[in-house]
N, C-alpha and C positions, 0 to 999 in steps of 0.2 A: 538587603533582602537575600542575596545569594547565600550568605553565611547562615542565615536563619533557615532557609530552605534545605541546605545541605546538612544542617544539624538534625533535621527531622528524618533524614534518610540514614538508617543504620549501616555501619560498615559491612556487616554480613549480607544485608540486602544488596548493597553495591556490588559485592563480590559475586553474588548469585546472578545479578543482572549482567555483569561483565561476561560471565561464563555463558549465559543464555543468548546474549545479543551480540557480543563482540565489541561493544562500545568500551572506551577507556574510562577510567575513574573520573577524569575531568569532564569528559563528554556527558557522562551520567549526571554529574552534579549540575552542569549547565542546563541540561534538559530537564532536570528536576525543578530547577528554578523557573524555567519557562512553563513547565506543567503547572507549577504552583501559581504563577501569575495568570494562567488561563482559567484556573479553578475559581470561578466567580462565586460559587456556592460554598467555598472553603470547606468542602467535605471529603477531600482526598480523592475525588473522582471528577472526570470531565463529562459533561453532557454534550449532546449534539449542538446545542445553542452555544456552548463554550467554543467549540470548533468553528462555528459559523461566524464568530467575531474575528477570526484570523483573516485579514484582508486578502491574502493570496488564495485562500480557499473560497472566499466569498465571490471573487471574480472568475475563478476557474470554472469552465463549463462542466467539468466532471467533479466539482467540489463536493456535491452531495454523495456521489459514489465513493470518493476518497474518504469522506467522513464516515460513511457506513462501514468501510473496511476496518475501522478502529473498534467497532462494536460487535461482540459475539452475537450470534443469532438470539433474538428475543431480549437482549440487554439494552438498556438505555443510558448506561454509564460505563466508563472505562477507568480502571485504576492506573497507577503509574507503571506497573509492570506490563500491563496490556498495551499501554501507550508505547512503551519502549520496544515491545515485541513487534509492533506494527512498523515503527520507525526503522527498526533494524533491517527491514527489506530494502531500505534506501541507502544503506552503507555501501561504499564502493567494494567491489568483489576483491580487489587487491588487498584489502585489509585482512582477508581471511588468512593470508600467508603469515602475517605478523602474529596472529592470535591462534595459531594451529593447535588444536587439542585433539590428539588421536582418539580419545574416547567419546568425543562429542559427535552428534549426528550431523546431518547436512546443515550448514549455517543458514540462518534466515535470509541472508543476503546472497545466497548462491544464485546462479543464473536460473536454475529450475524454480526456486522459490520466488524470484522476482517475476518470472513469467506466470507462475500460478497466481500471484497477487494481481497482475494485470488481467489475466483471464477472468478472475472473479469480478473485476470491475464491469466486464461485459456480460457475465452470466447472472443476469438480474434475478432469475427465479431459483438460482442455486441448484440446478438439476445436472450440473457437470457437462453442459454443452451450451453453445451459443447458437440460438436460433436466428432466423432472418429478422423476426420482430425485435428481438433483443438488440441485434446489431443496428437495426434502424433507430431504436430508441436512443442508443448511445451516440450514434452519428448525429441525430437530431439535437442532442444535448451539446455536442461539440460545435456544430455549425449554425445552430439556430435557424433563422429563416433565410439565410444567405443562399441556400440551395433548394431547388424545388423538390417536392416529394418524389417526383418521377426520377430525378437525378439521384436522390438518396437511394431509392429502390434499386436503381441500376448499379450503384456502388456496392450495396449490400449483396445483390445477386452475384456480381462478379467476385467479390471477396469470398463468398461461400463456395462458389464454383471452383475457385483456385485452391482453397484450403481443404475442402471436403474430399477426402480420399476414399471414404467408405460408402458414399452415395446416400447418406441419410438426411441430406439437406441441412445439416447442422455442423458446427465446428466443435470437435471434442478437444480436450486439453492436449492430447498427443498430436492432433492435427494443428493446433495452435502453435505448439513448439516447433513443429516441422515448418510451418509457414513463416515463422520468425527466426529460423536458424541463421540467416545471414544478417539479421538486425543486431546492431551493437546495443544490446540490452543494458550493458554496464554503463554506457555513456548516457543513455536515455532515462535510466531509473536509478541514478545515484545522486546523492546530495553530498557535496564536498565541503560545505561550509562548517561542518562539525569538527574540523581539525584544529 
């Protein structure tokens, strides 16, 4: 199947995806094969249902939020290029040194873009800030019924109190970056199995 899948991907497409995402030729062909195996409708695009069949996402408390990250606003399918752009956020940052292109913009897997990806998992209404309610919803997804609503509220209040520097009772992206400046985003948001 791998050879069939890679034969459907043109060489010029592979080169463009390499440039855009930083993935190697072999990584792209392996991921294309995986994409193809997930494409149950065999229409060259993945639906949310296709993603929900992935066991690791099905059991992840943030699985729905991660799945939503693959889909542009208002879209219900993602093509291979969109799939690769989203996965590129999870490439290790050190790979950027190997694929340095002076004309390219900031790589999708830069620290800033990894943080923006994570921020969007919390920004449920996409208004560029994380409110107490949004933080509570995500915390509830993560811990289920293991913690009382009162405890969750206390965690959300403390998190916002510590991160909110402008006093608007929300967390902006710049406040999110500042709050996470000591966190090893590289280690927490990279997938190394693609080598």
